[in-house]
RODO-2510 file (C-alpha; in nm, 4 decimals, decimal comma):
residues 226
     n   res          X          Y          Z
     1     r     9,9815     9,2862    10,8616
     2     v    10,1268     8,9302    10,8197
     3     f    10,4379     8,8715    10,5821
     4     l    10,4995     8,5355    10,4640
     5     w    10,8809     8,4684    10,3977
     6     a    10,8550     8,1221    10,2095
     7     p    11,2017     8,1389     9,9577
     8     r    11,2036     7,7625     9,8523
     9     k    10,8176     7,7812     9,7403
    10     q    10,8059     8,1329     9,6033
    11     f    11,1596     8,1085     9,4276
    12     h    11,1804     7,7469     9,3614
    13     f    11,5301     7,7790     9,5381
    14     d    11,7231     7,4522     9,6081
    15     f    11,8586     7,5030    10,0013
    16     k    12,1155     7,2668    10,1103
    17     c    12,1980     7,1579    10,4519
    18     g    12,3792     7,3774    10,6718
    19     n    12,5896     7,0765    10,8064
    20     e    12,9164     7,0487    10,6517
    21     s    12,9172     6,6712    10,6761
    22     c    12,5937     6,6501    10,4990
    23     g    12,4858     6,9095    10,2351
    24     s    12,1552     6,7384    10,1234
    25     s    11,8787     6,9259     9,9832
    26     l    11,6222     7,0610    10,2230
    27     t    11,2420     6,9766    10,2212
    28     s    10,9517     7,1606    10,3118
    29     k    10,8116     7,0894    10,6712
    30     g    10,4987     7,3255    10,6523
    31     l    10,5211     7,6588    10,8129
    32     y    10,7103     7,7476    11,1684
    33     r    10,4548     7,7594    11,4313
    34     n    10,6130     8,0836    11,6135
    35     i    10,5837     8,4249    11,4417
    36     r    10,7776     8,7102    11,4736
    37     l    10,6857     9,0904    11,5821
    38     v    10,8470     9,3401    11,3391
    39     v    10,8712     9,7107    11,3989
    40     d    10,7659     9,8983    11,1174
    41     r    10,7743    10,3074    11,1118
    42     q    10,4186    10,3258    11,1785
    43     d    10,3024    10,0098    11,3102
    44     f    10,4143     9,6761    11,3603
    45     y    10,3525     9,3433    11,1547
    46     y    10,3854     9,0024    11,1931
    47     l    10,6655     8,7758    11,0153
    48     a    10,5740     8,4156    10,9340
    49     a    10,8230     8,1806    10,7747
    50     e    10,8574     7,8348    10,5853
    51     y    11,0147     7,5193    10,7972
    52     m    11,2464     7,3205    10,5979
    53     e    11,4162     7,0028    10,7356
    54     c    11,7254     6,7651    10,5970
    55     r    11,5863     6,4256    10,5559
    56     t    11,9462     6,2716    10,5935
    57     c    12,0749     6,4177    10,9158
    58     k    11,7115     6,5153    11,0672
    59     a    11,8143     6,9001    11,0782
    60     t    11,5509     7,1380    11,0849
    61     y    11,5650     7,5100    10,9321
    62     i    11,3470     7,8495    10,9673
    63     a    11,3742     8,0166    10,6377
    64     y    11,5099     8,3278    10,8098
    65     d    11,8029     8,1389    10,9474
    66     e    12,1448     8,2854    10,8712
    67     k    12,2448     7,9644    10,7054
    68     i    11,9795     7,9685    10,4514
    69     l    11,9613     8,3530    10,3929
    70     h    12,3382     8,3353    10,2978
    71     q    12,2626     8,0684    10,0382
    72     l    12,0520     8,3033     9,8490
    73     p    12,1852     8,5282     9,5697
    74     d    12,1633     8,9049     9,6607
    75     g    11,8739     8,9865     9,4496
    76     l    11,6546     8,7385     9,6367
    77     r    11,7974     8,8094     9,9660
    78     a    11,7460     9,1682     9,9385
    79     r    11,3819     9,0944     9,9518
    80     f    11,3771     8,9804    10,3143
    81     p    11,2209     9,2952    10,4985
    82     a    11,3584     9,2634    10,8243
    83     v    11,6749     9,2605    11,0696
    84     l    11,6219     9,0035    11,3378
    85     t    11,7088     9,0046    11,7183
    86     r    11,6411     8,7673    12,0083
    87     k    11,2945     8,9211    12,0968
    88     f    11,1868     9,1688    11,8094
    89     a    11,2594     9,2081    11,4597
    90     c    11,3207     9,5632    11,2602
    91     d    11,1992     9,6485    10,9382
    92     v    11,4813     9,7593    10,6773
    93     s    11,3288    10,0722    10,6195
    94     i    11,4246    10,1951    10,9869
    95     v    11,7622    10,0517    10,9376
    96     t    11,7931    10,2524    10,6406
    97     q    11,7332    10,5677    10,8597
    98     l    11,9780    10,4381    11,1220
    99     r    12,2707    10,4316    10,8301
   100     s    12,2399    10,8158    10,7709
   101     r    12,2910    10,9066    11,1468
   102     t    12,4387    11,2575    11,1855
   103     l    12,4003    11,5459    11,4145
   104     g    12,0633    11,5429    11,5324
   105     k    11,9688    11,1917    11,4023
   106     s    12,0689    10,9873    11,6573
   107     p    11,8899    10,6494    11,7799
   108     t    11,7191    10,8479    12,0408
   109     a    11,5929    11,0909    11,7995
   110     l    11,4659    10,8123    11,5754
   111     t    11,3077    10,6134    11,8603
   112     n    11,1180    10,9352    11,9529
   113     s    10,9922    10,9910    11,5884
   114     l    10,8696    10,6231    11,5714
   115     r    10,6573    10,6525    11,8662
   116     e    10,4797    10,9590    11,7616
   117     m    10,4415    10,8035    11,4281
   118     h    10,2983    10,4848    11,5953
   119     s    10,0832    10,6947    11,8042
   120     d     9,9285    10,9062    11,5237
   121     a     9,8509    10,5787    11,3334
   122     y     9,7054    10,4302    11,6655
   123     l     9,4819    10,7251    11,7091
   124     r     9,3630    10,6957    11,3391
   125     r     9,2950    10,3367    11,3434
   126     y     9,0959    10,4015    11,7047
   127     l     8,8858    10,7017    11,5523
   128     a     8,7849    10,4804    11,2473
   129     f     8,7168    10,1945    11,4578
   130     a     8,4793    10,4354    11,6764
   131     s     8,3089    10,5947    11,3931
   132     d     8,2146    10,2312    11,2375
   133     a     8,0948    10,1093    11,5975
   134     e     7,8714    10,4359    11,6342
   135     c     7,7401    10,3768    11,2797
   136     h     7,6678    10,0140    11,3451
   137     q     7,4600    10,0914    11,6964
   138     r     7,2494    10,3226    11,4854
   139     g     7,1690    10,0928    11,2227
   140     m     7,0636     9,8482    11,4991
   141     r     6,8782    10,0872    11,6803
   142     s     6,6857    10,1954    11,3487
   143     m     6,5928     9,8410    11,3090
   144     g     6,4508     9,7807    11,6930
   145     l     6,7450     9,5873    11,7565
   146     q     6,9545     9,5851    12,1076
   147     p     7,3027     9,7312    11,9928
   148     q     7,5716     9,4722    12,0632
   149     p     7,8551     9,5387    12,2927
   150     y     8,2054     9,5740    12,1288
   151     a     8,5475     9,4406    12,2618
   152     k     8,7617     9,7513    12,3873
   153     p     9,0541     9,8062    12,1448
   154     k     9,3939     9,7052    12,2412
   155     s     9,6525     9,9641    12,3744
   156     v     9,9212    10,1191    12,1488
   157     q    10,2225     9,8767    12,1565
   158     h    10,5350    10,0334    12,2616
   159     v    10,8423    10,0894    12,0541
   160     p    11,1718     9,9348    12,1855
   161     s    11,4067    10,1643    12,3291
   162     a    11,6930    10,3669    12,1542
   163     k    11,9570    10,0931    12,2897
   164     w    11,7738     9,8177    12,0784
   165     l    11,7769    10,0071    11,7704
   166     l    12,1602    10,0829    11,8294
   167     a    12,1812     9,6972    11,8567
   168     v    11,9825     9,6452    11,5464
   169     y    12,2142     9,8809    11,3455
   170     v    12,5241     9,6819    11,4558
   171     r    12,3712     9,3492    11,3491
   172     d    12,2992     9,5483    10,9958
   173     v    12,6591     9,6562    10,9598
   174     m    12,7853     9,3139    11,0585
   175     s    12,6095     9,1695    10,7915
   176     r    12,7506     9,4169    10,5438
   177     l    13,0879     9,3848    10,6659
   178     d    13,2508     9,2421    10,3703
   179     m    13,1180     9,5212    10,1352
   180     l    13,2248     9,7849    10,4186
   181     r    13,5431     9,6340    10,4200
   182     a    13,6046     9,6366    10,0504
   183     a    13,4878     9,9967    10,0202
   184     v    13,7240    10,1337    10,3016
   185     t    14,0467     9,9252    10,1826
   186     g    13,9393     9,9884     9,7945
   187     v    14,0440    10,2956     9,6141
   188     f    13,8222    10,4229     9,3106
   189     g    13,8484    10,7124     9,0676
   190     t    13,7520    10,8475     8,7123
   191     i    14,0641    11,0325     8,6560
   192     l    14,3839    10,8579     8,6637
   193     k    14,7689    11,0062     8,6635
   194     i    15,1013    10,8438     8,6876
   195     d    15,4098    10,9105     8,8040
   196     s    15,7609    10,7792     8,8678
   197     t    16,0639    10,8283     9,0803
   198     k    16,3926    10,7007     9,1957
   199     k    16,4000    10,8756     9,5344
   200     i    16,1794    10,6338     9,7047
   201     v    16,3599    10,3124     9,5893
   202     k    16,6961    10,4795     9,7113
   203     k    16,5588    10,4715    10,0652
   204     l    16,4784    10,0672    10,0575
   205     a    16,7133     9,9276    10,3115
   206     g    16,7751     9,5687    10,4589
   207     a    16,6651     9,2859    10,2254
   208     d    16,4851     9,5023    10,0086
   209     a    16,7739     9,7138     9,9142
   210     n    16,8802     9,7587     9,5418
   211     t    16,5410     9,4984     9,4481
   212     a    16,3926     9,7928     9,2405
   213     s    16,5312    10,0797     9,0112
   214     w    16,2076    10,2881     8,9502
   215     a    15,8856    10,3396     9,1848
   216     t    15,5381    10,3985     8,9680
   217     n    15,2414    10,5546     9,1467
   218     v    14,9116    10,5547     9,0077
   219     g    14,6577    10,7829     9,1655
   220     n    14,2943    10,9308     9,0973
   221     e    14,1476    11,2812     9,0982
   222     r    14,1585    11,3103     9,4721
   223     g    14,5282    11,2471     9,5206
   224     e    14,4343    10,8617     9,6214
   225     v    14,7264    10,6153     9,5484
   226     l    14,6235    10,2963     9,3718
***
């Protein structure tokens, strides 16, 4: 499988140069010559990307560069299917399972599960290949032709280690850091209550003494103070 990521051509988006002193529009430079191997739940697939350049400062960018992805609105950026690392890439479906880490759902357990699913999918493809090859040889013999030799199938590719999956999870958290910070520092609720008191303002000392006469608190149904 090959996933082609070409947001400029697909979404007709006007990307700007990442250099602060430039900011010119980027133009297409074809496809990037290197492709990335992405770990999926049952197998691997390849990630190909568009190549762009700035004709003003001659800078070049790959379509999955962070400076490019950050320019996309959330609705379009969410279509990018992987979290990239230095050597490999991880599909977002696996990253989603890493977010729900609880007792018994560690990166090691997920790695073992991925290896089992990859081995099962490889075995199914190998059996399908062997069955088709045998059928083809029988057909050639029935026509009096010499059966052709077949290339040996490639061995199953190994799933990266649990440490690598944990590094992928850290990259995913860093990409959602602003949203997570807002969720931690923000207080929400549906049932609000209000209470006023003078006891708190009497405890103010120093430069803040005698600056307020009432303290009004607004809270939600869980007792969290807004």
